[in-house]
C-alpha positions in Angstrom: 0.0 0.0 0.0 1.2 3.5 -0.7 0.9 6.3 1.9 0.5 9.7 0.3 0.7 13.0 2.2 -2.4 14.9 1.0 -1.0 18.3 2.2 1.4 18.1 -0.7 0.1 18.4 -4.3 1.7 15.9 -6.7 3.3 17.2 -9.9 1.7 15.6 -13.0 4.5 15.2 -15.5 2.6 13.4 -18.3 -1.0 12.3 -18.9 -2.8 10.7 -21.8 -5.0 8.0 -23.2 -4.0 5.2 -25.5 -6.2 2.8 -27.5 -4.6 -0.2 -29.1 -6.9 -1.9 -31.6 -4.5 -4.7 -32.3 -2.5 -6.9 -29.8 0.3 -4.9 -28.2 2.9 -5.5 -25.6 4.3 -2.8 -23.3 7.9 -1.9 -23.8 10.6 -2.4 -21.1 11.7 0.7 -19.2 12.8 2.2 -15.8 11.6 5.7 -14.9 12.1 8.0 -12.0 8.5 8.9 -11.4 5.3 7.0 -10.4 3.0 5.8 -13.2 -0.8 5.2 -12.7 -2.7 3.1 -15.2 -6.5 2.9 -15.4 -7.9 0.3 -17.8 -11.0 1.3 -19.8 -11.2 -2.0 -21.7 -9.2 -5.0 -22.9 -6.2 -6.3 -21.0 -2.7 -5.0 -20.1 -0.2 -7.6 -18.9 2.7 -6.0 -16.9 5.4 -6.9 -14.5 7.2 -4.7 -12.0 10.5 -6.4 -11.1 9.2 -9.9 -10.2 5.6 -8.9 -9.6 3.2 -9.8 -12.4 -0.1 -8.0 -13.0 -3.0 -8.7 -15.4 -5.1 -5.5 -15.7 -8.6 -5.6 -17.0 -11.6 -3.1 -17.2 -11.8 -1.0 -14.1 -8.3 -2.0 -12.8 -5.9 0.6 -11.4 -2.2 0.1 -10.9 0.5 2.4 -9.6 4.0 1.5 -10.7 6.8 2.8 -8.5 9.9 4.7 -9.6 13.4 3.2 -10.3 11.9 -0.2 -10.9 12.0 -2.2 -14.2 8.5 -2.3 -15.8 7.8 -4.4 -18.9 4.9 -6.1 -20.7 4.5 -9.8 -20.5 1.9 -10.6 -23.2 0.3 -9.0 -26.2 -3.4 -7.9 -25.9 -5.8 -5.4 -27.2 -6.4 -2.6 -24.6 -7.1 1.0 -24.0 -6.1 2.9 -20.9 -5.4 6.2 -19.2 -1.9 6.8 -17.9 -0.6 9.5 -15.5 3.1 10.0 -14.7 3.5 12.0 -11.5 6.0 13.0 -8.8 5.4 13.4 -5.1 7.8 14.4 -2.4 6.1 12.5 0.4 4.9 9.1 -0.7 6.1 5.8 0.5 5.3 2.1 0.3 4.1 0.7 3.6 2.9 -2.7 4.9 -0.4 -2.8 6.7 -1.0 -6.1 8.5 -4.7 -5.4 9.3 -6.3 -3.6 6.3 -9.7 -3.9 7.9 -8.5 -1.9 10.9 -7.1 0.8 8.6 -10.4 1.0 6.8 -12.3 1.2 10.0 -10.0 4.0 11.2 -10.5 6.2 8.2 -14.2 5.5 7.3 -15.4 5.8 10.9 -13.1 8.8 11.5 -12.7 8.1 15.2 -9.2 7.8 16.7 -10.5 5.7 19.7 -12.1 3.0 17.6 -11.7 -0.5 19.1 -9.5 -1.5 16.2 -7.1 1.4 16.5 -6.6 0.9 20.2 -4.8 -2.4 19.6 -3.0 -1.6 16.4 0.2 0.5 16.9 0.7 0.8 13.2 -2.9 2.2 12.9 -2.5 4.6 15.8 0.7 6.1 14.4 -0.4 6.7 10.9 -1.1 10.2 9.5 -4.8 10.8 9.8 -4.6 13.3 7.0 -2.8 10.9 4.6 -4.2 9.0 1.7 -3.6 5.3 1.8 -3.9 3.8 -1.6 -3.3 0.2 -2.8 -0.8 -0.4 -5.6 -3.6 -2.4 -7.3 -7.3 -1.6 -7.1 -10.3 -2.8 -9.1 -13.5 -0.9 -9.6 -16.3 -3.4 -10.2 -19.3 -1.1 -9.6 -20.6 0.3 -13.0 -21.5 3.7 -11.5 -18.1 4.1 -9.8 -16.4 3.0 -13.0 -18.3 5.7 -15.0 -17.5 8.4 -12.5 -13.8 7.5 -12.5 -13.8 7.6 -16.3 -15.5 11.0 -16.3 -13.0 12.4 -13.7 -10.0 11.1 -15.8 -11.5 12.6 -19.0 -12.0 16.0 -17.2 -8.4 15.8 -16.0 -7.1 15.1 -19.5 -9.0 18.1 -20.9 -7.5 20.3 -18.3 -4.0 18.9 -18.9 -4.3 19.6 -22.7 -5.2 23.3 -22.2 -3.1 26.2 -21.0 0.0 25.4 -19.0 -1.4 26.9 -15.8 -4.1 24.3 -15.8 -1.4 21.7 -14.8 -1.9 22.8 -11.2 -5.7 22.2 -11.5 -5.0 18.8 -13.0 -2.7 18.0 -10.1 -5.4 19.0 -7.6 -8.1 17.0 -9.4 -5.7 14.0 -9.5 -5.2 14.2 -5.7 -9.0 14.4 -5.3 -9.4 11.3 -7.4 -6.8 9.4 -5.3 -8.6 10.3 -2.1 -12.0 9.3 -3.5 -10.6 6.0 -4.7 -8.8 5.4 -1.4 -12.1 5.9 0.5 -13.9 3.6 -1.9 -11.2 0.9 -1.4 -11.7 1.2 2.4 -15.5 0.9 1.9 -15.0 -2.3 -0.1 -12.8 -3.6 2.7 -15.4 -2.9 5.3 -18.2 -4.5 3.2 -16.3 -7.8 3.3 -16.9 -8.0 7.0 -19.2 -10.9 7.9 -20.4 -9.0 11.0 -22.0 -6.0 9.4 -24.1 -6.1 6.2 -22.8 -4.2 3.2 -26.0 -2.0 3.1 -25.4 -1.0 6.7 -21.8 0.0 5.9 -23.0 2.2 3.1 -25.7 3.9 5.2 -23.3 4.4 8.2 -20.7 6.0 5.9 -23.4 8.3 4.5 -24.5 9.1 8.1 -21.0 10.0 9.1 -20.8 12.5 6.3 -24.2 13.8 7.3 -23.1 14.4 10.9 -19.9 16.1 9.9 -21.8 18.4 7.5 -24.6 19.3 9.9 -23.2 19.1 13.5 -23.5 22.9 13.8 -27.3 22.6 13.8 -29.7 20.6 16.0 -29.9 17.0 14.7 -32.9 15.0 15.9 -33.7 11.3 15.4 -36.6 12.4 13.1 -34.1 14.4 10.9 -32.0 11.3 10.6 -34.9 9.0 9.8 -36.2 11.4 7.2 -32.7 11.9 5.6 -32.0 8.1 5.4 -35.5 6.7 5.1 -34.7 4.2 7.9 -35.8 3.5 11.4 -33.6 5.4 13.9 -33.2 2.5 16.3 -32.0 0.3 13.5 -29.5 2.9 12.3 -28.3 3.5 15.9 -27.7 -0.2 16.4 -25.8 -0.5 13.2 -23.9 2.8 13.9 -22.8 1.5 17.3 -21.7 -1.8 15.8 -19.4 0.0 13.3 -18.2 2.9 15.4 -18.5 1.6 19.0 -20.6 4.7 19.9 -24.2 5.7 19.7 -25.2 8.3 17.1 -25.8 11.0 19.8 -22.5 10.3 21.5 -20.6 10.5 18.2 -22.4 13.8 17.3 -21.3 15.3 20.6 -17.8 14.0 20.2 -17.6 15.8 16.8 -18.9 18.9 18.4 -16.6 18.8 21.4 -13.5 18.3 19.2 -14.5 21.4 17.2 -15.1 23.3 20.5 -11.6 22.3 21.7 -10.1 23.7 18.5 -12.1 27.0 18.9 -11.0 27.3 22.6 -7.4 26.8 21.6 -7.3 29.2 18.7 -10.0 31.9 19.0 -11.0 34.6 21.5 -14.7 33.5 21.3 -16.7 33.3 24.5 -18.0 29.9 25.8 -21.5 30.8 24.7 -20.4 31.8 21.2 -18.5 28.5 20.8 -21.4 26.5 22.0 -23.7 28.2 19.5 -21.2 27.6 16.6 -21.0 23.8 17.4 -24.8 23.4 17.7 -25.3 23.5 21.5 -27.1 26.7 22.3 -27.5 26.3 26.0 -24.2 27.3 27.7 -25.0 25.1 30.8 -25.6 22.0 28.6 -22.5 22.8 26.5 -20.4 22.8 29.7 -22.0 19.6 30.9 -21.3 17.8 27.6 -17.8 19.2 27.3 -16.8 18.0 30.8 -18.3 14.6 30.2 -16.1 14.1 27.2 -12.9 15.9 28.2 -13.0 15.7 32.0 -12.6 19.5 32.3 -15.1 22.4 32.0 -14.6 24.6 28.9 -13.1 27.3 31.1 -10.7 24.9 32.7 -9.7 23.5 29.3 -9.2 27.1 28.0 -6.9 28.0 30.8 -4.9 24.7 30.5 -4.6 25.1 26.7 -3.5 28.8 27.0 -1.3 28.0 30.1 -3.1 30.5 32.2 -2.5 30.1 36.0 -5.5 29.9 38.3 
């Protein structure tokens, strides 16, 4: 798996699309940049050093720099390719891919998986973790990926300043594909049905987008057309927390950041995170942090009592 620092934008050196209507074999080479292949149709047979790959429709492969790449068989195929450089990307070994998927999709540092996985606890939560090889089987996702690559190519072909936009769009695509790969990993769990994983993922997005406002059980039932109790049970099975506790955790994390970095009053901060009653805000904050907002503020700013 490749770990990519998303705070750094990659440099797209070359991008294009190739369609071979007659059988063709990839030439042998060694380059000093990464190369991503996305297969639209047909087959592409490649090897990287001693690792062999057979790429078909919807398959994505990232070849690493300073390794010998060459074709191994002739086939008809058409594919997109992107040559890129990045100053902070590395190949890492993850023993528990399910734990990594849970960590990023659930977005909760204290998940039961993360607590017992040092390699998971120590990873960069703002990184993008992408497998060297990934396959998109879903037709809708495949079409969306094709559309994104076509847009990128059109940007790349225009004025030179659009190279920066191409690079940003490329990073967005990698993040989206990384998230989809983690979703696929979670769907393989025998404990939680695939449909529940999809709904919980959507609910997590809903919470992070709407935590500043009052969120009721009725709001959630209406948004997801599902019984709240059912969603709450599935949510707790995935995240280890009830929906309400997770919402409050998101709010309190945001409140901590505002206390540390802004001169806003306790009441103003409570209002901004969706808890209008200052007393209730203080009560919820202390339950999660162990300190009142005022105590936390003084501790964070190193103010003596």
